Structure formats: C-alpha cells, structure tokens
N, C-alpha and C positions, 0 to 999 in steps of 0.2 A: 530436688531429687537428682542424683547422678544417673544420667541415662546410659553412660558407657557400659556399665556392668550388665543391666538387663538386655541390652542389644547384643552383647557378647554371649550371654547365656542362650539367647535365641539361636545365634549362629552355631553354637556348640551343639545344641539339641538337634538342629537340622542336619549338621554333619554326621552326628552319631546315628541318625535314623535315615540316612540317604539311601542306603541299600533297600530298606523297607519301602521308601517312596518309589524307587525304581520298579520294584516288584509290583506295587500297586498300579503304576502306570502300565506296565506290561499286561496285567490282567485286563485293564480297560481296553487296550488296543486289540486284544485277542478276541473281543466280541464285536463283530462287524456292525456298523451302523450306516451302511451306504444309503444315501438319500438322493435320488430315488433308489430303491422302492420306499424306503422310509419305515422299516419295521424296527422301531427303536425301543419299544417297551422292554424287550429282553435285556438290553444294555442297562436300562434303569434298574431292573431287578438285580442284576449282577452288582451294579454299583452300590445299591442299598445293602446288599449282603456284605460287601467289603467294608463299607462304612460301619456296619454294626460291629465288626471285629475291632474297630477302634473305639467303640462305646457310643457311637452316634446313631440316633434313631432318625432315619430319613423318611419324612412324610412323602407318600406316593400319591400324586395327583394325576390321575388318568384323564386325558382329554376324551370326551365322548366319541365313539367310533364314527358317528355320522359327520361330526366336524372334521375329523381326521381324514375320512374318505373324500369329503368335499374338497379338501386342500390337496388331494392327490397323493396322500401318504397312507401308511398302513396302521401304525400304532404309535402313540406318544404317551409316556408317563413322565411327568416332570417331578423332580425331587426338591424338597426343601429340608435343610438341616438348620435348626435354630439353637444357638448357644447364647444364653442370656447371662450377663454379669449383674452387677448392682444397677439399680435405677439411676437415671440422671444423665446417661451418655447417649451418643448416637447409635443407631442400629446400622451396621455396614453390611451390605449384601455383596457377595462375591459370586459372579455369574460366569459359568462356562458352558458351552454347548457340546453335546456328544454326537450330534448328527454331522455327517461328512459326505463329500462327494465320493462316488465310486473311485477305486484306485486307478483305473485306466491301464495303459500299456507302459512298458519300458522299465519296470522295476527290476533291480538286481537283488533286492531283499524282499522277504515275504511281507506284503503290506499289512498282514494281520499277525506278524510274528513278534513284534517288539524286540527285535534283535539288537544287541549292543555291539558296536564295532567302531574302532578308531575314535573313541570318546563321544559317541553319539548313539541315540536310540532311534531305530528306523521303524516306520510303519505309518499307515494312514491315521491322521489325527495326533501323531506325536508332537507336531508343531501347533496345530490349531484343531480343536482346543482341549483334547483329553489331557494334554500336558498340564493344563491349568486346573483340571480336576485334582491333580496331585499337588500342584503348587498351592492352591487355596486350602486343601484339606490339611496338608502338613504345616502350613503357616499357622492355621488355627490350632493344631495340636501343639505346636511349639509354644504358642501364646499361652495355652492352658498350662503347660508344664512349669511356667514361672510361678503359678499360684499368687500372682500379684493382685493388688486391689484395683480392679478395673470397673468401669461404668459403661453401660450400654450393652451392645451385643453384636454378634456376627451371625449372618445367615449364609449358608451355601445354597446357591440356586443352580442346580444342574438340569439343563433344559435341552429340548430336542427338536427345535424348529428353526434354527438360524439359517440354514441353507435355503429355506422357502420363505424367509422373511421375518420369522420370529413371533408372528401373531398367535400361534398355538404354543409357544414357549413362554418367554417372559410376559408377552402381551396377554396371554390367557391367565397366568397367575395374578397379574396386576388387575386385570379387568374383573376377576372374580373376588377381589379383595383379600386374597390369600397372603399378601405381603405388601408392606409399604415402608421400605427402609428410608433412612435419612440420607445415606450416601451409598454409592455402589462402585465397584470395580469390576470390569468385564475382562474376559480372557484376552490377552495381548499376543503380539507376534513380533515384538521388537524391543530394544532397550528404551525406546521413547515412551513418554507418557502422552497418550493421544487424547486430546480434549475436544476434538471436532471431527466430523467426517461428512462425506458427500451423502446426498440423497440419491434414490434410484427410482425411476419410473420405467415399468416394463409394459409394453403394449403388444397385443396380438392383432395383426392386420390381415384380414381375409379378403383377397382380391378375387372377385367372381366374374368370370367371362362366360364363354360358351364353347363347349368342346366341338371339335370338328376333325374330319379325316385330314391327315397331313397332305394328301394329294390335292385337296380342295380347301386350302386354308382360309380363303375368303368367305367360306360358309360359316365361320365361327368367329369368336372374339378371343384372341390369345391373351389369357390371363397372365402369362409369364412376361409377355412384352409390356403389358400394363403395369405389372409389378416392377419391372425394370425401370419404367418411367418414375415410379414412386421411389424406388431405391436411389436413383440418381438425385432426386430432389432432397431426400433425407441426408445422403452423404454430403451434399453440398452445404448443409447446415454446419458441418464440422469446421468449415473455413470461417464461418461467422463466429462460432463458439470460441475460436482462438483469441478473439478480441474481448471476451468476457472473462475477467480475471477475478480471483477471490483474494480477499485481504487476509485470509487465514494461512499462516505459514504451513507449508506441506501440501496445500491444495492449489492446483493451478487453474484449470478452466473446465467448463462442461465438455461432455463428449457423448457421441451417439454411436452405437454399434448394433448391427443386425446379426444376431447370433445363430438363428435357425431359419431355414427356408425349406418348405416342403410343398409339393404339388405335382400335378400331372398324373396320367394313368399309364402311358406307354410311349415308347419312342416315336411311333407313327401316328400319334394323336396330338392335336393342338390342345394345350392345357386349358381346362375350363375353370380350374381353381388353384390358387397359390396362396399359401399362408406364410407370413413373415412374422418373426418375433424379434422385437427390438428392445434395446436396453439404453436408457438415457440417464447418464450420471449428472446430478444437479449439485452445484456448489451451494454452500450454506446460505448465500445471499439470495438465491433464486426462490421465487414463489412457485410451488409445484402446480397450482391450478393454472397459472399463466403458461408454464412450460407445456403442460398437457394440451391446453387450448391451442397453442402455437403449433404443436406437432400435428394435431388433428387437422388444422387448417392447411398445413403444408401437404399432408396426404390427400386431402380433399381436392386441392387445386391441381396436384399432379395427376390425380385420377381423371378430373374433368378435362385436362388438356390432352389426354390420350384419345386418339382418333381411331375408332373401330372401323372395319371394312364397311363399304357402302351397304346399308341395310342390316349391318350387324348390330347386336345389342351393345349398349353402353356398358362400361365397367360398373360393377357394384362393389362398394368397399364397406366392410364392417370392421369396426375397431372396438376391441375389448381390453380394458385395463386388467392386467394380470397382477401387478404389484405396485404399490406406492409406499416406498420407504423414505420417510422424511429425513432430512439431514440432521445430524447431531450438532446442537449448538452448545457452546460452553455456558454453564450456569454459574452465577457469581458464587454460589455456595460451595464450589468445588475447590476453593483456594487452599484450604488446609490439607485436603487430600493430595492435591498436586504437589504442594510443598513437601509433604512427608515422603512421597514416592521419589521426588527428585533428590531430596537430601540423602536418603538412604541408598538410592540408586547410584549416586556419585560415590558414596563411601564404599559400597560393596563392589561396584564395577570399576572404580578408579577412573572414571571419565564423566564429564558433564552429561546430564540426561535432559534433553530438550522436551518441552511441552509444545505439541503442534498438532496439526490436522493430518488426516489421511484421505486419499481418494476412494478408499473402500467404503462400503456401507455395512453396518452391523445391527444387531438387535438392541444395542445399548440405547439407541434413540427412543425405544419404547419406555425406558425408565425416565429419560430426560424430558420426553413429551409430557410426562406426569409431574414434572417439577422436581424430580429426584436428581441432584447433581451426581454426575458419574464421569469416569475416565476409563480408558482402555489401557491395561497394563498386565503383563504376565510374561511367561517364558517364551523366548524367541531369539532370533539372531539380532545382530546390531541394527539392521534396518528392515523395514517392511519388504523392500524389494528382494532381500536375501531369503525371505521365508519360503520354504518349499511347500507351503500349503497348496493343495490342488495339483501337485506335480508328482512325478515318479520319484521314488526314494525320499519321500518326505521324512524329515528327521529333526530332532532337537538335540543340541549339544548339551551334554550332561552338566558341564560347568555353568551354562546359561540357566538350566533348570534349577540347579542348586542355588545360584545367586538370586534368581527372581523370587524363590521361596523365602529367602532371607529378607529381601526388600519388603515383600508383602507383610511378613510377620512383624518386622520392625515398625512399619507404618501403622499397622493395626494397634500395636502397643502404644505408640504416641497418641493416636486419636482416641483411644479408650482409657487413657490414664484417669484415675480417680483423683483429680486435683482438689 
C-alpha cells in the first residue's frame, strides 16, 4: 500500500482544522488547574463537554474524595476516550495531564488567556501539557477522517495528578483495571522521542531540638544548627554523584536538592524544630531502595555528629518519604513506536529526531512499570531545556503544535494499519 497519500491526507486534514484545534486549546487553558490547590475536576468536566462536540464520549472516573484529600489535593476526575477499530491490532493510549503548577510572577501575558502573539500561544500549560490534549485529540480526529481499514484502537487518557506524582492519575486508572493498552505515548515537550527518564525520591526531614530564649542559647538545642550540619552532609553528596554516570544518552548523573526549609517561631527564639524537604534525582541504573537507605544513613550520621550544649537534649530526626517515582526504563516492545515517531518526525520537521533520555521524571513510568511500552512525544520546542514549562510566559509555537499533531497522526496510522 502506498503510504504517501494517506500521510498527505492526514496533513491536509490537520491544516484545514488547525484553527479549530487552537480554539480547543484556548478553552482548555482558560480553565485554571493550579496544583496546588489541585481542584481539577472542573477542567475535566469542561474537557468532556468539548470532546462531546467532536462526537467523543469521555468516561469520567472520579477519584474518591478521601484519596484526593490524603494526597493534598481537592478534586480529580480522570477521563478516558476509547476509539476501537477492527480486532487484531494494538490499543495505543495517548496520555496528557491537565494539572499544572501555579503561574507565579513575571508574566507579560494572561496565564489563563490563551493569547496568540508572534506565532505562539501563551498561557500556563500551553507547553506542558494541555497542548497535547489538542495534539492527541486532533491526531485521532484526523486518523478517523481517512475512513481507512485499521485494526486495534486508540485511547485518550486525560489525567490530573502528574505534578504530585501520578498515582491518582494514570496510576489510579491502571490499578483499578480501567485500562490496559499495548503501547502508549505521553505528552512531550521537545522534538525528541524520550524513551527513558530519571526517577525521583522526595523526603521530608524533621529536625527536632529544644526551643530557648536567644539571650540564653545554651539552655536549648538549636534545631537550625543541627539542620545545617545535615544540609552540609547532604550537599557534599553531590560531589560524589558527579562520579556516577548513566549509560542513557541525555541523562548525566544523580543530583540532590533541598527545595524547602521551614522552622523557628521568632527572631529572638532558638529554633526548636526545622523541616527540610529534599529531592533526589535517580538515574535509571540506580536502585531506589539503596538510594533511600544511603540518604537515611547520611542524615542519621550527620545528626549524631552534632554536639548539643552541655546538658542539652540530643537532636531527634524523623524522616518521611513523600514520593518515590521510579525511573522510566526503555522496554523492548517500544521499537515500532519509536521508529514511527522518528520517521515521521524527520519528514515533518526536516531534521533527525533523536531517541534519548531526559533528567525529568513523569507519570509515564506508571505505564512502563506495568510492562506497557511507552515513550514521551508531543508538542514542544526543539529541546527540553527550551521548554517554558513552570516559567513565566509559558508558550507553544503554533508551527510546533501543528507539526507534532501530524507526526502523531501519521504514526498512529502506521501502527494501526490492517495488514
């Protein structure tokens, strides 16, 4: 079968409906999904209404309130759209997340406006990953427009827990048995096909000393000084991590960061408690259990080496795991998917499309952990570093959005052909 004509037909349909795609994305951007606080069910309802206008019935899977509140969020309704063709082919899931970090300061465009200027659309989640709500939806619509003999199916998974780890997003859908695709593509943020990513371990470390008046500091145990001892020991590990390298192209070495510190009661009081929240990025070759054990040991030794004032209480340290996101490992079954995306990416973008790893972590791992081969690919700039996700004036270039939609549609056609 001559592939040139169907691929061209897909391109023509996407070009003809691109204004409609932009309007769809603008509507998605205009419903805030800041996480925290994480009140995301209204966006799911709006998305389902918009999909219904295209003839799609979006299954609404509401996560129980108790589970959502325990996770520190307010509401989550995950969506699944199922489009079945003839029996015998693979089911391919296309997953994008609607939850995003709050916009923050420094915007020159309305973060919820979806404004179009200078060939780009501006707004929170225009790059990651409401853009791929539109990419995936319109790629599927283009595929259906061919009325070609296809086998297998496509599922749209629009979920709302990526920023907090994904366990109540894709993880919840998979654990409940609501879906089990054969292959999957997750929202992207660059021209690259991402086949692996780092893992992430987050720990909350509570350092407990004893409060005292600042005029008589020896009458207490300064939790902040103790925490500083622990911080120095933790940051020293980054020097050692430079010697641990990954064999996955695009991923370099592990890294540790302390992103939040809180404690103390007033300027004239010796702090009695300090809380540290740390983030440890793990390369795919590392064992998360060993990483966590080593961190706990480093913290314990640093706490034990801190000398309180004579007669003062020893430091007490409590460690709580907040998140364990395992690394995404390439699965052998992803070869056809990678090949299709690279082939069409090169044809549409006019440059070679590499397949490599990224130092980020995503909820794609939750599919891969269950043996479902997956990759990350979607609308974004040339490289991950250029993505404006989580920054002011986040935007997606319109030509990147259009071309990524074509690549997804072409790849789906190749994988679902009725041979």
